[in-house]
C-alpha positions as MATLAB code, in Angstrom:
seq = 'MRGNALQYYSVLTIVIILAIFQLDITLVSEFSFEADAKNDAFSVQETNSTNDKKDIFGVSEIYPTASGGREWFVNMTNPANSTHFSETDGFELIKQNDGSWRVNSTHVRLVVETPQNMTEWKNVEITGYAKLSLPTDVNSTSSFDSSSNNSATNNSESEEIDDLAFIGRSGRHSSQAPCEGTAYVGGLHNEGAVGWKKEIWHTGGYTDERAKNIVTKPILDRWVGWKVIIYDLQVSNQTAVKLESYLDDHNNDSWKKVTDIIDNGGWYSRSSDEEFFSADCGKMRDQIIVEPGPFVIFRTDNLILDFKNLSVREIDPPMV';
ca = [
      11.422  -41.950   65.546;
      11.577  -38.712   64.367;
      15.263  -39.941   62.468;
      14.232  -42.831   61.153;
      11.268  -40.869   59.715;
      13.471  -38.469   57.887;
      15.724  -41.278   56.622;
      12.796  -42.756   54.610;
      11.975  -40.018   52.923;
      14.999  -39.399   52.449;
      15.936  -43.060   50.816;
      11.937  -42.561   48.900;
      13.069  -39.059   47.605;
      16.433  -40.450   46.070;
      14.231  -43.205   44.407;
      11.843  -40.855   43.092;
      14.473  -38.776   41.568;
      15.975  -41.831   39.899;
      12.615  -43.031   38.780;
      11.730  -39.526   37.040;
      15.626  -39.706   35.672;
      15.495  -42.840   34.034;
      11.789  -42.396   32.604;
      13.405  -39.122   30.989;
      16.091  -41.015   29.797;
      13.977  -43.555   28.148;
      11.450  -40.775   26.525;
      14.113  -38.501   25.234;
      14.936  -42.138   23.622;
      11.840  -43.159   22.299;
      11.195  -39.162   20.736;
      14.570  -39.629   19.148;
      13.870  -42.875   17.692;
      10.536  -41.467   16.338;
      12.069  -38.207   15.134;
      14.806  -41.134   13.582;
      11.969  -42.875   11.843;
       9.869  -39.936   10.414;
      13.481  -38.671    9.404;
      13.815  -41.923    7.496;
      10.613  -42.214    5.816;
      10.741  -38.665    4.581;
      14.104  -39.473    3.162;
      12.636  -42.447    1.204;
       9.649  -40.347   -0.004;
      12.411  -37.951   -1.349;
      14.604  -40.809   -2.990;
      13.018  -41.415   -5.941;
      15.419  -42.885   -8.211;
      16.615  -46.439   -8.513;
      19.652  -45.367  -10.179;
      22.577  -43.307   -9.275;
      24.103  -42.818  -12.541;
      23.814  -39.160  -14.559;
      23.510  -38.852  -18.526;
      26.040  -36.749  -20.549;
      24.522  -33.909  -19.711;
      25.103  -34.504  -15.883;
      21.602  -35.129  -14.997;
      20.132  -38.029  -12.686;
      18.457  -40.890  -14.489;
      15.627  -42.457  -12.306;
      15.967  -45.885  -14.127;
      18.940  -47.329  -15.499;
      19.074  -47.716  -19.312;
      18.357  -51.515  -20.655;
      21.256  -53.633  -21.522;
      21.522  -52.738  -25.329;
      18.955  -50.477  -24.707;
      18.940  -47.322  -27.653;
      19.930  -43.605  -25.704;
      19.125  -40.107  -27.598;
      20.714  -36.974  -26.663;
      19.821  -33.460  -28.306;
      23.378  -31.802  -30.042;
      23.759  -29.213  -27.979;
      26.199  -27.816  -30.140;
      23.493  -27.533  -33.163;
      20.228  -29.142  -32.553;
      19.431  -29.391  -35.931;
      22.245  -31.786  -36.525;
      21.010  -34.156  -33.623;
      20.474  -37.973  -35.299;
      16.851  -38.951  -36.034;
      15.481  -35.321  -34.941;
      13.595  -32.986  -36.636;
      11.662  -29.752  -35.748;
       7.991  -29.690  -37.397;
       7.973  -27.593  -40.426;
      11.590  -26.299  -39.955;
      11.206  -23.318  -37.619;
      14.127  -21.355  -36.594;
      16.173  -22.236  -33.722;
      17.692  -19.343  -32.303;
      20.949  -20.140  -29.747;
      20.272  -18.077  -26.298;
      23.162  -16.735  -24.581;
      22.687  -19.320  -21.879;
      23.613  -21.844  -24.691;
      19.904  -22.985  -24.807;
      17.739  -22.850  -27.669;
      14.538  -20.771  -28.623;
      12.202  -22.814  -31.098;
      10.374  -19.734  -33.029;
       6.856  -20.939  -33.090;
       4.218  -21.069  -30.619;
       3.407  -24.556  -31.950;
       6.189  -27.140  -31.213;
       6.388  -30.210  -32.058;
      10.576  -32.084  -31.622;
      10.234  -35.052  -32.757;
      12.736  -37.860  -32.077;
      12.383  -41.022  -34.894;
      13.216  -44.554  -34.531;
      16.324  -45.430  -36.673;
      15.347  -47.866  -40.038;
      15.236  -51.388  -38.891;
      15.596  -50.630  -35.091;
      12.759  -51.544  -32.497;
      10.532  -48.655  -31.734;
      10.410  -46.579  -28.698;
       8.470  -48.356  -25.913;
       9.381  -48.687  -22.214;
      11.340  -45.239  -22.049;
      12.674  -42.364  -20.083;
      12.291  -39.021  -21.439;
      13.626  -36.098  -20.192;
      14.295  -32.190  -20.895;
      14.555  -28.850  -19.064;
      12.408  -25.998  -20.409;
      11.770  -22.228  -19.667;
       8.442  -21.337  -21.056;
       7.373  -17.583  -22.132;
       4.419  -15.828  -23.326;
       4.387  -14.898  -27.304;
       5.568  -11.740  -28.483;
       6.152  -11.371  -31.963;
       6.713  -15.060  -33.229;
       6.056  -17.611  -36.020;
       2.471  -18.657  -34.890;
       1.660  -20.697  -37.784;
       0.729  -24.139  -36.654;
       3.455  -27.320  -36.591;
       0.374  -29.459  -37.433;
      -0.484  -27.290  -40.848;
      -1.695  -29.883  -43.636;
       0.880  -28.547  -46.042;
       3.843  -30.175  -43.093;
       6.064  -32.610  -44.518;
       6.986  -34.183  -40.924;
       5.320  -37.665  -40.772;
       4.599  -37.840  -36.849;
       2.356  -34.351  -37.029;
       1.050  -33.359  -40.117;
      -2.480  -32.441  -39.159;
      -4.649  -30.058  -37.216;
      -4.202  -30.819  -33.468;
      -7.274  -30.804  -31.605;
      -5.674  -30.662  -27.932;
      -3.497  -27.538  -27.948;
      -3.294  -25.898  -24.484;
      -0.736  -23.862  -22.844;
       1.842  -26.572  -21.903;
       4.744  -28.148  -22.141;
       4.240  -32.034  -22.614;
       6.699  -35.128  -23.708;
       5.046  -37.975  -25.740;
       5.598  -41.564  -26.037;
       4.256  -44.763  -27.524;
       3.764  -42.182  -30.379;
       2.798  -43.003  -34.220;
       2.155  -40.998  -37.061;
      -0.627  -37.958  -36.209;
      -2.366  -37.407  -39.501;
      -6.202  -37.602  -40.327;
      -4.650  -39.899  -43.438;
      -3.595  -42.530  -40.847;
      -5.772  -41.942  -37.958;
      -5.570  -45.178  -36.288;
      -1.668  -44.675  -35.986;
      -2.118  -41.917  -34.197;
      -1.833  -43.307  -30.164;
       0.237  -41.544  -27.389;
       0.909  -40.767  -23.693;
       0.882  -37.408  -23.247;
       2.564  -36.524  -19.608;
       1.832  -32.699  -19.294;
       3.318  -30.368  -17.273;
       0.841  -27.007  -17.740;
       2.323  -23.044  -17.199;
      -0.023  -22.803  -14.070;
       2.182  -25.199  -12.428;
      -0.631  -28.335  -12.896;
       0.437  -31.824  -13.812;
      -1.136  -34.581  -15.542;
      -1.528  -37.180  -18.292;
      -3.902  -37.880  -21.221;
      -4.119  -40.706  -23.766;
      -4.604  -40.503  -27.377;
      -6.176  -44.098  -28.989;
      -6.707  -42.410  -32.188;
      -6.319  -38.965  -34.105;
      -8.069  -37.277  -33.419;
     -11.410  -39.002  -31.807;
      -9.441  -41.364  -29.541;
      -8.631  -38.683  -26.542;
      -9.087  -39.046  -23.006;
     -10.051  -36.744  -20.180;
      -6.600  -35.625  -18.204;
      -5.985  -37.978  -15.293;
      -3.391  -37.164  -12.457;
      -3.910  -33.430  -12.361;
      -3.163  -31.449   -9.691;
      -1.250  -28.386   -8.676;
       2.607  -29.309   -7.814;
       4.179  -25.817   -8.016;
       3.808  -22.455   -8.778;
       3.304  -20.932  -12.407;
       6.044  -22.333  -14.822;
       6.476  -19.352  -16.987;
       9.599  -17.527  -17.209;
      11.912  -19.761  -15.162;
      13.814  -22.817  -16.096;
      12.745  -26.322  -14.481;
      13.219  -30.064  -15.542;
      10.433  -32.186  -16.935;
      10.817  -36.094  -16.890;
       7.691  -38.527  -18.125;
       8.762  -42.360  -17.720;
       6.581  -44.988  -19.622;
       6.580  -48.728  -19.079;
       4.921  -52.099  -19.111;
       4.171  -54.235  -16.122;
       1.895  -57.016  -15.259;
      -1.392  -56.933  -13.189;
      -3.533  -59.723  -12.704;
      -1.597  -61.665  -15.631;
      -2.299  -58.615  -17.787;
       0.036  -56.309  -19.572;
      -0.599  -52.855  -18.289;
       1.264  -49.058  -18.472;
       2.777  -47.399  -15.763;
       2.994  -43.799  -16.103;
       5.370  -41.804  -13.857;
       6.271  -37.861  -14.425;
       9.176  -36.246  -12.362;
       9.745  -32.519  -11.866;
      13.080  -30.613  -11.143;
      11.357  -27.319   -9.634;
      14.395  -25.464   -9.291;
      16.707  -26.491  -11.980;
      19.257  -28.306   -9.982;
      18.991  -31.520  -10.636;
      16.722  -32.267   -8.006;
      13.886  -34.440   -9.114;
      10.875  -35.254   -7.027;
       7.566  -37.609   -8.472;
       4.771  -35.863   -9.324;
       2.534  -38.265  -10.749;
       2.259  -42.067  -10.721;
      -0.422  -43.644  -12.561;
      -1.501  -47.112  -14.090;
      -3.643  -47.733  -17.198;
      -4.810  -51.322  -16.941;
      -8.385  -50.191  -18.489;
     -11.135  -48.036  -17.956;
      -9.223  -44.883  -19.184;
     -12.236  -43.967  -22.016;
     -11.833  -41.766  -24.609;
     -14.306  -39.038  -24.064;
     -15.642  -39.167  -27.486;
     -19.055  -40.577  -28.202;
     -19.343  -44.036  -29.453;
     -20.118  -43.116  -32.748;
     -17.231  -40.669  -33.485;
     -14.709  -43.101  -31.765;
     -15.844  -46.022  -33.615;
     -16.148  -44.076  -37.011;
     -12.468  -44.551  -37.664;
     -12.602  -48.242  -37.653;
      -9.549  -48.988  -35.991;
     -10.505  -52.217  -34.489;
      -9.720  -50.669  -30.505;
     -11.642  -50.818  -27.786;
     -12.939  -46.933  -26.164;
     -10.322  -47.668  -22.959;
      -7.519  -49.207  -24.773;
      -4.398  -49.569  -23.257;
      -1.486  -48.937  -25.413;
       0.780  -51.485  -25.028;
       2.479  -51.507  -28.731;
       5.855  -49.433  -29.145;
       5.429  -45.887  -31.578;
       8.227  -44.697  -33.873;
       8.113  -41.329  -32.228;
       8.668  -39.458  -28.932;
       7.678  -35.857  -29.211;
       8.567  -32.608  -26.730;
       5.987  -30.476  -27.880;
       4.744  -26.767  -26.608;
       1.657  -24.926  -27.701;
       0.961  -21.595  -27.327;
       3.712  -20.807  -25.463;
       7.630  -19.858  -26.378;
       9.955  -22.836  -25.997;
      13.603  -22.249  -24.830;
      15.052  -25.906  -24.162;
      18.214  -27.652  -23.231;
      19.421  -31.031  -22.558;
      16.821  -33.271  -24.101;
      17.187  -36.989  -24.193;
      15.303  -40.124  -24.696;
      16.529  -43.213  -23.050;
      15.051  -47.008  -23.391;
      15.016  -47.970  -19.725;
      15.216  -50.944  -17.669;
      11.991  -51.168  -15.620;
      11.570  -51.847  -12.030;
      10.142  -55.308  -11.281;
       6.675  -54.562   -9.496;
];
């Protein structure tokens, strides 16, 4: 009897050990699967590009250039010789030891124009690298001074803040033609915040900033890459505008999406009705800028700009 009991408990012990072993394998397998799933999800979040191509500077493109689309790249040998390009008021460009260029002004507008008889800029990916620093002894005369001959920016600007901004769907910003002064403005602020503003007319049609968020440490005195992307999409059978921005925070062509918003109405000018409608532009206070613009602008205010590898491309936007 005692021998049978020992045999029974021995068999039971073996069965229990095998069950625990099998359960352990199952748990390890499930844990590994969950870990892989999390890693996959993380990879998807970090893979923002739908395109594996790089531009002539070796910078990754988020979206491909449209078939027959126009591309513009700054001439890094001498930016002043870039085609359809101007720096407002002709401020001095100073080549730096690392091959980049410094604009000797605290109010910078680098303008890429639409060639004559060509379609204006609309669905675009705007890219560049910048190092911003506080001013010391530079020419601080505003690039928007009324004596400027630049057709894109020739009047006093009411939105000067310490930031780097890439601007699309832009017309002429002038008090002589206020209704042409449209823009989507993708900003990177010196404290590490990002955001978007819209200008429906110049200068009484500015909105408040949307998608504002601190995404990195302060960007002064270090190189960062900045991209803004603007393209049309359909929302409830109406044309809306998608606004995305990307940051290369470590100057190593590693891009992270930091804003992603849609302008489908309801983004109003912050001016009063009296001021907004005084320009008689025939626009709504939350006008969506679906029209193309003749200019793309690289802008800084109250900071010194070193730049390199600027580009504008007409993109083939994704099907959303």
